[in-house]
C-alpha positions in Angstrom: 17.3 107.3 142.1 20.2 105.4 143.7 23.5 103.9 142.5 24.8 101.5 145.0 28.1 99.7 145.8 28.4 95.9 146.3 31.0 94.1 148.3 32.9 91.6 146.3 33.6 89.9 143.0 30.2 88.3 142.8 26.7 89.3 143.9 25.5 88.1 147.3 21.9 87.2 147.7 21.0 90.3 149.7 22.7 92.4 147.0 20.4 90.8 144.3 17.5 92.0 146.4 18.9 95.5 146.5 19.0 95.6 142.7 15.3 94.9 142.5 14.3 97.6 145.1 12.4 100.6 144.0 14.6 103.5 143.0 17.9 101.5 142.5 19.2 102.5 139.1 22.6 100.9 139.1 25.9 99.8 140.6 29.2 101.7 141.0 32.1 99.2 140.9 35.5 99.6 142.7 38.8 97.8 142.9 37.2 95.4 145.4 34.9 94.2 142.6 37.7 93.5 140.1 39.9 90.5 139.6 40.1 90.1 135.8 38.3 91.2 132.7 36.6 87.8 132.5 35.4 88.1 136.1 34.3 91.7 135.4 32.2 90.7 132.4 30.6 88.0 134.4 29.8 90.4 137.2 28.2 92.9 134.8 26.1 90.1 133.2 25.0 89.0 136.6 24.0 92.6 137.6 21.9 92.9 134.4 20.4 89.4 134.9 19.0 90.6 138.2 18.5 94.3 137.7 17.4 94.2 134.0 18.9 95.6 130.8 18.3 99.2 131.9 20.5 99.0 135.0 23.5 101.3 134.9 27.0 100.1 135.7 29.7 102.6 136.4 33.3 103.0 137.7 35.9 105.7 138.4 38.5 105.0 135.7 40.1 108.4 135.4 43.7 107.3 135.2 46.6 108.0 137.4 45.8 107.6 141.1 42.1 106.9 140.4 41.8 103.8 138.2 39.8 100.9 139.7 40.6 98.3 137.0 44.3 98.0 136.3 45.5 94.5 135.5 44.3 93.7 132.0 43.5 97.3 131.2 45.7 100.1 129.8 47.5 101.8 132.7 46.2 105.3 132.1 48.3 108.4 133.0 46.8 111.1 135.2 45.1 114.0 133.4 47.8 116.3 134.8 50.3 114.6 132.4 48.2 115.9 129.5 48.1 119.3 131.0 51.9 119.3 131.2 52.0 118.6 127.5 49.7 121.5 126.8 52.4 123.9 128.1 54.7 123.0 125.3 52.3 121.8 122.6 48.6 122.6 123.0 47.5 120.8 119.8 49.3 117.6 120.9 47.7 117.8 124.4 44.2 118.1 122.8 44.9 115.0 120.7 46.1 113.1 123.8 43.0 114.1 125.8 40.8 112.6 123.0 42.9 109.5 122.7 43.1 108.9 126.5 39.3 109.2 126.7 38.7 106.9 123.7 41.0 104.2 125.1 39.4 104.4 128.6 35.8 104.4 127.2 36.3 101.7 124.6 38.0 99.3 127.1 35.2 99.7 129.6 32.5 99.3 127.0 34.1 96.1 125.7 33.9 94.9 129.3 30.2 95.6 130.0 30.6 98.9 131.9 28.3 101.8 130.8 30.4 104.8 131.9 33.2 106.2 134.0 32.8 109.2 136.3 35.0 111.4 134.1 36.5 113.8 133.3 37.6 115.8 136.3 37.4 119.4 135.2 38.3 120.9 138.6 41.2 123.3 138.6 44.7 122.0 139.6 45.1 124.5 142.4 46.5 122.4 145.3 43.5 120.4 146.6 44.9 117.2 148.1 42.0 115.0 146.9 42.2 116.4 143.3 46.0 116.6 142.8 47.1 114.9 139.5 43.5 114.2 138.6 43.0 117.7 137.2 44.2 118.8 133.8 45.5 122.3 134.6 45.2 125.4 136.9 44.2 127.7 134.1 40.4 127.6 133.6 40.6 128.1 129.8 43.1 125.2 129.4 41.0 122.9 131.7 38.0 123.8 129.6 39.7 123.1 126.2 41.1 119.7 127.4 37.8 118.8 129.1 36.0 119.4 125.8 38.5 117.2 124.0 38.1 114.5 126.6 34.3 114.5 126.3 34.7 114.1 122.5 36.9 111.1 123.0 34.5 109.5 125.4 31.6 110.0 123.0 33.7 108.4 120.2 34.2 105.4 122.5 30.5 105.0 123.0 30.3 106.5 126.5 28.5 109.3 128.2 30.6 111.8 130.1 30.3 113.0 133.7 31.9 116.4 134.7 33.1 116.6 138.2 33.0 118.2 140.8 30.5 121.1 140.3 30.9 124.0 140.8 34.6 123.3 141.4 36.6 121.5 144.0 40.2 122.4 143.0 40.4 125.8 144.7 39.6 124.7 148.2 42.3 122.9 150.3 40.1 120.4 152.3 39.7 116.8 151.2 35.9 116.2 151.4 36.5 112.5 152.0 37.8 113.4 155.4 36.3 116.7 156.5 33.8 119.5 155.8 35.1 121.8 153.0 34.4 125.5 152.9 35.2 127.8 149.9 34.6 131.4 151.0 34.9 133.0 147.5 32.2 135.1 145.9 30.0 133.8 143.1 31.7 136.2 140.7 35.1 134.7 141.6 33.8 131.2 141.1 32.1 132.1 137.8 35.3 133.6 136.5 37.5 130.6 137.4 36.0 127.3 138.3 32.7 127.5 136.4 34.4 128.0 133.0 35.4 124.4 132.3 31.9 123.2 133.3 30.2 125.8 131.1 32.3 125.0 128.1 32.0 121.2 128.5 28.2 121.5 128.8 28.4 123.2 125.4 30.0 119.9 124.2 26.8 118.1 125.1 28.0 116.4 128.2 25.4 114.0 129.7 26.0 114.4 133.4 27.5 116.5 136.1 28.6 115.3 139.6 28.2 117.8 142.5 30.9 118.7 145.0 30.5 118.1 148.7 31.8 121.6 149.2 30.0 124.5 150.9 30.3 128.0 149.3 28.7 130.2 152.0 28.8 133.3 149.9 26.3 131.5 147.6 24.4 129.1 149.8 24.8 127.8 153.4 24.3 124.2 152.1 27.0 122.0 150.4 26.5 122.2 146.6 24.9 118.8 146.3 22.2 119.8 148.8 21.7 123.2 147.2 18.8 124.2 144.9 20.6 127.4 144.3 23.6 125.6 142.8 21.6 122.9 141.0 18.4 124.5 139.9 19.3 128.2 139.6 23.0 128.1 138.5 23.7 124.7 136.9 20.3 124.2 135.2 19.1 127.8 134.9 22.3 129.9 134.3 24.3 127.3 132.5 21.3 125.6 130.7 22.3 122.1 131.7 19.5 119.6 131.0 21.3 116.3 131.7 21.7 114.1 134.8 22.8 115.7 138.1 24.6 113.2 140.3 25.7 113.4 144.0 29.1 112.5 145.2 29.3 109.6 147.6 27.0 110.1 150.6 29.4 108.3 152.9 32.1 111.0 152.6 32.7 113.1 155.7 31.7 116.3 154.0 28.3 114.8 153.1 27.4 114.6 156.9 26.0 118.1 157.0 22.6 116.8 156.1 22.5 114.2 159.0 21.8 110.5 158.7 22.2 108.4 155.6 18.5 108.6 154.9 18.5 112.4 155.4 21.5 112.7 153.1 19.6 110.8 150.3 16.5 112.9 150.7 18.4 116.1 150.9 20.2 115.4 147.6 16.9 114.4 145.9 15.1 117.4 147.2 17.8 119.7 145.9 17.5 118.3 142.4 19.9 115.4 142.1 18.8 112.7 139.7 21.1 110.0 141.0 22.5 109.6 144.6 25.7 107.5 145.2 25.7 105.1 148.1 29.1 103.5 147.5 29.7 101.5 150.6 27.6 98.4 151.1 27.0 99.1 154.8 24.9 102.2 154.0 22.8 100.7 151.2 20.0 99.3 153.3 19.4 102.7 154.9 19.7 104.5 151.6 17.1 102.3 150.0 14.8 102.7 152.9 14.9 106.5 152.3 13.7 106.2 148.7 10.0 106.6 147.7 8.2 103.2 147.7 6.9 103.4 144.2 9.0 102.0 141.3 9.2 105.0 139.1 10.7 104.5 135.6 14.2 105.6 135.0 14.1 109.3 133.9 15.4 110.0 130.4 18.5 112.0 131.6 19.7 108.8 133.4 18.7 106.5 130.5 21.1 108.6 128.4 23.9 107.3 130.6 23.7 103.8 129.1 26.7 102.9 127.0 26.4 102.6 123.2 27.0 99.2 121.6 30.7 98.5 122.1 33.3 96.3 120.4 34.3 92.9 121.9 37.7 92.9 123.6 39.2 90.9 120.7 37.8 93.3 118.2 39.2 96.2 120.2 42.7 94.8 120.6 42.9 94.0 116.9 42.3 97.7 116.1 45.6 99.4 114.9 44.3 102.7 116.0 44.1 101.5 119.6 47.7 100.3 119.5 48.8 103.8 118.4 46.7 105.6 121.0 47.8 103.2 123.8 51.5 103.7 122.9 51.1 107.5 122.9 49.2 107.9 126.1 51.2 105.3 128.1 54.4 107.1 127.2 53.2 109.9 129.5 53.4 107.5 132.5 57.2 107.7 132.3 57.0 111.5 132.8 54.9 111.0 135.9 57.1 108.2 137.3 54.2 105.7 137.1 55.3 103.5 134.2 
């Protein structure tokens, strides 16, 4: 199935037609789709009015450099700030990871958004696109904080999405801009990058996003196009039964499969349950590549719907939220982002 991007603060008529096309499961929102909480709530309601109650609405609301909704939402610190706390006080870092996740999830749920593509459990090993988005360079620490983050999201009524499988943090290339090659052996990747994914899967995570990275010692295809990575390793070896999601098909590193339509079909053939077509200019071609029959949403995607959330007024009157917000936003000063 497809998750598509739309252009602006309101749905255009042709975007309403997209939402009723066979295989379209939801909408991924960006900063271009946000002006205020009131406008966001209205947009989410309009999307569901057209696409039905089952349509999924998502966003990247990680914190730090990747937070699409800012004004009116808590300014979330990057996950690296939590990793820095771990070095001096592991128990405090675990609490902060849970609280960060709960604040993020509960605010989005109060605004009509089902889930954020979070947490990043890539290793903080120098990748330009990952940077402060990752908790830590140590796989065991990334795993422990990732599990705490998943717990916090669940407490906030939100499904969790691990990214970017099998690990993007140990390769230098930014996949938004170029093909990325990681030459390491499968044993090396298992020892390092796979550990946070494996342990977070044990925490009953609902979804995993694939990396647009090629690991030629394992498969000649980028991971999102690879049955070896998806079916044999993620599902077989790690026992993951949830939703497998592609990264954006418009990224440069996704070009290995060819045209937009070929990218969509390659992801689906490899075992992805949901393919992201984030830029409106590729949506028509992506929809045309989908099978013509309107198949029901599979259960692993249905599990991505948000639980019943509080209203914004109910949320902001919660003293627990005030404590959590104060604690996590204090980390922004350490990152120079207050």
